[in-house]
C-alpha positions in Angstrom: -0.1 -0.1 0.0 1.6 3.3 -1.1 1.9 6.4 1.2 -1.2 8.0 -0.4 -3.5 5.0 0.5 -2.0 4.9 3.9 -2.7 8.6 4.5 -6.4 8.2 3.2 -7.0 5.0 5.4 -5.7 7.1 8.5 -7.9 9.8 7.9 -11.0 7.6 7.2 -10.3 6.1 10.8 -10.2 9.5 12.2 -13.5 10.5 10.8 -14.9 7.1 11.7 -14.0 7.9 15.3 -15.1 11.3 15.0 -18.6 10.8 13.7 -19.7 9.1 17.0 -19.5 12.2 18.9 -22.1 14.6 18.4 -25.6 15.4 17.2 -28.4 19.4 14.9 -29.7 24.1 15.3 -32.3 26.9 13.6 -33.0 28.8 16.7 -31.7 28.9 20.4 -33.3 31.5 22.5 -32.1 34.6 23.9 -29.6 35.1 26.8 -32.1 35.4 29.4 -33.5 31.8 28.6 -34.1 29.2 31.0 -33.5 25.5 30.1 -37.4 25.1 29.3 -37.2 27.9 27.0 -34.4 26.9 24.7 -35.1 25.5 21.4 -32.5 23.8 19.1 -32.3 23.3 15.3 -28.9 23.6 13.0 -29.6 26.5 10.6 -30.2 24.8 7.1 -29.2 26.1 3.7 -32.0 26.4 1.1 -33.1 23.0 -0.1 -31.6 23.6 -3.6 -28.3 23.9 -2.1 -27.9 20.8 -0.2 -26.5 18.6 -2.8 -24.0 21.1 -3.7 -23.2 21.8 -0.1 -22.4 18.2 0.1 -20.2 18.2 -2.8 -18.1 21.2 -1.2 -18.0 19.3 2.0 -16.2 16.7 0.2 -13.9 19.0 -1.8 -12.9 20.7 1.6 -12.3 17.3 3.1 -12.5 14.2 1.0 -12.9 11.8 4.1 -16.5 13.2 4.1 -17.3 11.4 1.1 -18.1 7.7 2.6 -21.0 9.2 4.3 -22.0 11.1 1.1 -22.1 7.8 -0.7 -24.7 6.2 1.7 -27.0 9.0 0.8 -27.6 8.1 -2.7 -29.7 4.9 -1.2 -32.1 7.4 0.3 -32.8 9.6 -2.5 -36.3 9.3 -2.4 -36.5 9.6 1.4 -34.0 13.0 1.1 -36.6 14.5 -1.4 -39.3 14.1 1.3 -37.2 14.9 4.4 -34.1 17.1 3.3 -32.7 17.1 6.9 -31.7 13.5 6.4 -28.9 14.9 4.1 -27.8 17.0 7.1 -27.6 13.9 9.3 -25.8 11.9 7.0 -23.2 14.3 5.5 -20.3 15.5 7.9 -19.1 18.9 7.4 -15.8 18.8 9.0 -13.0 21.2 7.8 -10.4 18.5 7.6 -7.5 17.7 10.0 -5.1 20.3 8.8 -4.3 24.0 10.1 -6.9 26.5 9.0 -7.7 30.0 10.2 -11.4 31.2 9.5 -11.7 35.0 9.6 -14.5 36.5 11.6 -16.6 39.6 11.2 -19.5 41.2 12.8 -22.9 42.3 10.8 -23.3 45.3 13.0 -21.3 47.9 14.7 -20.0 46.1 17.5 -17.4 47.3 20.4 -13.8 46.2 20.1 -13.6 44.7 23.5 -16.9 42.8 22.8 -15.4 41.2 19.4 -12.4 40.3 21.1 -14.2 38.6 24.1 -16.4 36.9 21.5 -13.6 35.6 19.1 -11.5 34.5 22.4 -14.4 32.1 23.3 -14.7 30.9 19.7 -10.7 30.3 20.0 -11.5 27.9 23.2 -11.5 24.9 20.9 -8.1 25.9 19.5 -6.7 24.4 22.8 -6.8 21.0 21.1 -7.9 21.6 17.6 -5.9 23.0 14.7 -8.4 25.3 13.3 -8.6 29.2 14.9 -10.6 32.1 14.5 -9.2 35.8 13.7 -10.9 39.0 13.2 -11.2 40.8 9.6 -12.2 44.3 8.6 -13.9 42.9 5.6 -16.6 40.1 5.0 -15.3 37.3 7.3 -15.5 33.3 6.8 -17.6 33.5 10.0 -20.1 36.3 10.0 -21.7 37.0 13.3 -25.0 39.2 14.0 -26.2 40.0 17.3 -29.7 40.9 15.8 -33.0 39.1 16.5 -33.7 35.4 15.7 -31.9 33.5 18.7 -28.7 31.7 18.9 -27.9 29.7 15.9 -25.1 28.7 13.5 -24.8 26.9 10.3 -23.1 23.6 10.3 -19.3 23.4 9.4 -18.6 23.9 5.6 -22.0 24.8 4.9 -21.2 28.5 5.8 -19.3 28.8 2.6 -22.5 28.7 0.6 -24.2 31.8 2.6 -24.0 35.2 0.7 -21.6 37.3 2.2 -24.4 40.0 3.2 -26.0 37.4 5.6 -24.7 36.0 8.9 -23.5 32.5 9.5 -24.1 32.7 13.1 -26.5 34.5 15.3 -25.9 35.8 19.0 -29.1 37.5 19.6 -28.5 40.5 22.0 -24.9 39.9 23.1 -23.3 42.8 24.9 -20.6 43.0 27.4 -23.4 43.0 30.2 -24.6 39.4 29.1 -23.6 37.1 32.1 -20.3 35.3 31.5 -21.7 31.7 31.9 -23.7 32.7 28.5 -20.5 33.3 26.8 -19.2 29.9 27.7 -22.3 28.0 27.0 -23.6 29.9 23.8 -20.6 31.0 21.9 -18.8 27.9 22.3 -21.6 25.9 21.6 -22.4 27.8 18.4 -18.7 27.8 17.2 -18.9 23.9 17.9 -21.5 24.2 15.1 -19.2 26.1 12.9 -16.6 23.5 13.3 -19.2 20.8 11.9 -20.3 19.3 15.3 -24.0 18.6 15.4 -25.9 18.2 18.8 -25.2 15.4 21.2 -28.9 15.2 22.0 -29.5 13.6 18.4 -27.7 10.5 19.3 -29.9 7.3 19.7 -29.0 6.7 23.1 -30.3 9.8 24.2 -33.3 10.1 22.1 -34.4 6.8 23.4 -34.7 8.4 26.9 -37.4 10.8 25.4 -41.1 10.2 25.8 -42.3 11.3 22.2 -45.8 12.3 23.3 -44.4 14.3 26.1 -42.0 15.7 23.7 -44.6 17.0 21.3 -46.6 18.6 24.0 -43.5 20.3 25.5 -42.1 21.8 22.1 -45.6 22.9 20.9 -45.9 24.7 24.3 -42.6 26.2 24.4 -41.6 26.6 20.7 -44.7 26.2 18.8 -43.4 23.4 17.0 -45.7 21.0 15.3 -45.1 17.1 15.3 -43.2 16.9 12.0 -40.8 19.7 13.4 -40.3 17.9 16.7 -39.3 14.6 14.8 -36.9 16.5 12.6 -35.2 18.4 15.2 -35.4 16.3 18.4 -36.4 12.7 17.7 -34.5 11.9 14.6 -31.2 10.0 15.5 -27.9 10.2 14.0 -27.3 7.7 11.2 -25.9 4.4 13.0 -23.6 4.0 10.5 -21.5 6.9 11.1 -21.6 6.3 15.0 -18.8 4.2 16.4 -17.0 4.0 19.9 -17.8 6.0 23.0 -21.3 6.3 24.6 -23.3 9.6 24.1 -22.2 12.3 26.5 -25.1 14.6 27.8 -22.6 17.0 29.6 -21.0 17.8 26.0 -21.2 21.6 25.5 -22.8 20.3 22.2 -25.7 18.7 24.2 -28.8 20.7 25.1 -30.7 20.7 28.4 -34.0 18.7 28.4 -36.3 18.6 31.2 -37.2 15.6 33.3 -41.0 16.0 32.5 -40.3 14.5 28.9 -38.2 11.7 29.7 -39.2 8.1 30.0 -36.9 7.6 33.3 -38.0 11.1 34.8 -34.2 12.3 34.6 -33.3 15.4 32.7 -30.7 15.4 30.1 -28.3 17.7 31.7 -26.8 19.3 28.8 -23.3 21.1 28.7 -22.3 24.7 30.0 -18.8 24.5 28.9 -16.4 22.6 26.6 -15.6 19.4 28.8 -12.7 17.1 28.5 -14.4 14.7 26.0 -15.3 17.5 23.7 -11.7 18.7 23.9 -10.5 15.0 23.1 -12.9 14.9 20.3 -11.9 18.0 18.8 -8.4 16.8 18.8 -9.4 13.6 17.0 -11.2 15.6 14.2 -8.7 18.5 14.0 -5.4 16.9 15.4 -2.6 19.5 15.6 -0.1 16.9 14.4 -1.2 17.2 10.8 -0.1 20.1 8.4 -1.5 21.0 5.3 1.3 19.6 3.0 0.6 16.2 4.5 -3.0 16.2 3.4 -2.6 18.3 0.3 -3.1 15.2 -2.1 -6.9 14.8 -0.7 -7.4 17.8 -1.7 -41.4 24.9 8.9 -38.4 27.5 9.3 -35.3 25.6 9.0 -36.0 24.7 5.3 -37.3 28.1 4.1 -35.4 29.7 1.1 -33.4 32.3 3.0 -32.1 33.6 -0.5 -32.8 33.4 -4.3 -30.7 31.3 -6.5 -29.2 34.5 -8.3 -27.7 35.2 -4.8 -25.8 31.8 -4.2 -22.0 32.0 -3.6 -20.3 31.2 -6.5 -17.8 28.3 -6.9 -14.9 30.5 -7.5 -15.8 32.5 -4.4 -16.1 29.1 -2.2 -12.9 27.7 -3.8 -11.0 31.0 -2.7 -12.0 30.6 0.8 -11.2 27.0 0.9 -7.5 27.9 -0.3 -7.2 31.1 1.6 -8.4 29.9 4.9 -5.5 27.1 5.1 -2.4 27.9 7.0 0.6 27.3 5.0 
């Protein structure tokens, strides 16, 4: 077996281990929310871009492809339920050093920018991806306007028009309590890194009483049964989950009340990046890799957020993929 195949096999093993960890947002309530008020759903691209975004994920990190291949057997189901594509495709940036630029949609005080980006870079403790402010349009674009807390997933941010945010942190100011910077910003940055929600793991979903969940999310979020199925009760694809048990204290797991669980015990949820999160980030984004080592491998959630003529061009996407790499 040549070096190229050895490297590809090693990367395939990394992604297989990595896929076991986390699970999906479109709005996550404001910074005064209580656990019962939090709603979670990964912000999705317009449906017409889902297939193209999957191709981009493979271009950025070819080892994403094995998961993509499995979606071909589900073409009919994907037409009826586009979120299945999100659950079956990984959107990781690949195990090579990368620096993503960050900009802010509204006028934002310098100290608040520094504080937000500092929390985003908490993941860099063990991961080879970092975030840096830019005066122009960033790869990551943050708004503090209405709409709750959310982020697009991983490489999907490449397809969001530059006049739109890729992450929303409603109402964040220097007066926002410190614990929310840890809980919310680090969580949303996890989504930008491609980590979905831990509560989408089958082990956790099996603890949830469906009928109670329907009532709870209808009352607290206004979600119908189909939305609850998509955002809470649809587990990650079993074929992509290998290894360690689900971690309900992960920063990527949201709190769910005991009133909707079969065992009357709450899903604890995470308030900061924990040890297992850091270990997972180190597996997906190991600092030991360099770009030269892998250069050869080369109802609301689905709304059309923009028209097709506003789609980001292939040339623009290719430029970001190249420019964000650390040489």
